[in-house]
C-alpha positions, 0 to 999 in steps of 0.5 A: 258378537257385539250388541249392534242394536243398542241398549234396549234393542233386543227383546228375547223371546218376545215378538214385536214389530221391528223398525229400522228407525228404532232398532238400527242405530249405526253401521255395524262395521266391516269386521262385524259384518264379516263375522256375521256372514261367516257364521251364517255361511257355516250353517248354509251357504245360501243363507249368507248369500241372500243376506249379502245380496240384500246388503250390497244392493240395499234391497228388500229380501223379496226383491233379492229373491226375485232377482234374475241373472240378466239384471247383472253385468259383471265387468271385471276389467273396469272393476264393477258389477252393474245392476240394471232393470232391478224392480222395486216391489213395494209400489202400488196403485189403486185400480178400483174400490171394493167393499169387503163384507165383514161377515163372510169376507166376500169382495163386493162392487163399490156400489153394492149395498147388499153382500152378493154372497151372504146378503148382509147389509153392507151399509153396516157390515161392509168395509170399503178399501182400494183394490190395488196392483203392483206398479212396474217400477225399476231402480235406476242402474247402479254400480257395485265396486268389485274391490269391496267386501263381499263382492267376490261372494256375489260374483261367485253366485252370479257365475253359478247361476248364469240364467234365470232366477238367482235364487231358484227354490228346490221346492217349486221348480222354476220359481224363486224362494218365497217370502215366507221362506225368507222371513224364517231364514232371517229369523234363523240368522238371529238365532245362529249368531245370537241376535234375537231381533235380526230382520229383513230391513236390517241389511238394507239399512246397514248398507245405506248407513255405510254408504253415507258414513264411509263413502260420503254419499249425499241424500240424492246419491243414496236415493239414486242408489237405493230407489228410495224417494221419500226423504223421511224414509231414507233418513230412517234407513241411513240415519246421518249422511256424514258422521259429525265426529269427522267434522269436529276432528274425532276419529271414531270408526264403526269398529271403535263405536262398536267397542264403546257400545259393549264395554 
């Protein structure tokens, strides 16, 4: 497979914090995406399915794992999958302030000066932080075209799981696969296909770049589809809304760009 990370994007055998801003340079192209999911599917079907859902919905892996059947409406006659009430799982609100004792890690009230557990002076060994809870925020309803790559795989999975969680864990009855499982899963993706730096948000960024470059989504349309509200965050994921090569009259497809990058 082509190196879809750029010249310095792979750090074999080294851990580092990943960033779509630095790592993901362009949409890999449908051919590369098909090779990727086809290779992963040979290892295990569920691996590919999780990645396909994350890509098609431009969603976080955790959001995919927590998705439920009643969030999806399949309308084959009209040619689309409607996704509704899909939660955004990274919005938080502060509900209180607390003080963490750096000696014993006990949570203390915001007005405490002495740790209620070990008696340490919190003026010197206390760390103030906000106590938060997740906001109940959902994305606007959005559509996925059936006559598009990987839609059929989504449909088949929806048919297999008509009720409850779409990705129920065999290890925890009634609950979806965990975030830790997903992290190991995506790390394994890279090992399987020979990419040492594949990680969760790659799928999300690939979809947003594809929507912007191929379908000509504007920034506001990408926001409506993805639930991303900050321009800065969106720009990191989508890179450029419309390829400037088209404006200057050059026919440079994603596949062509991939070929040039690995020559």
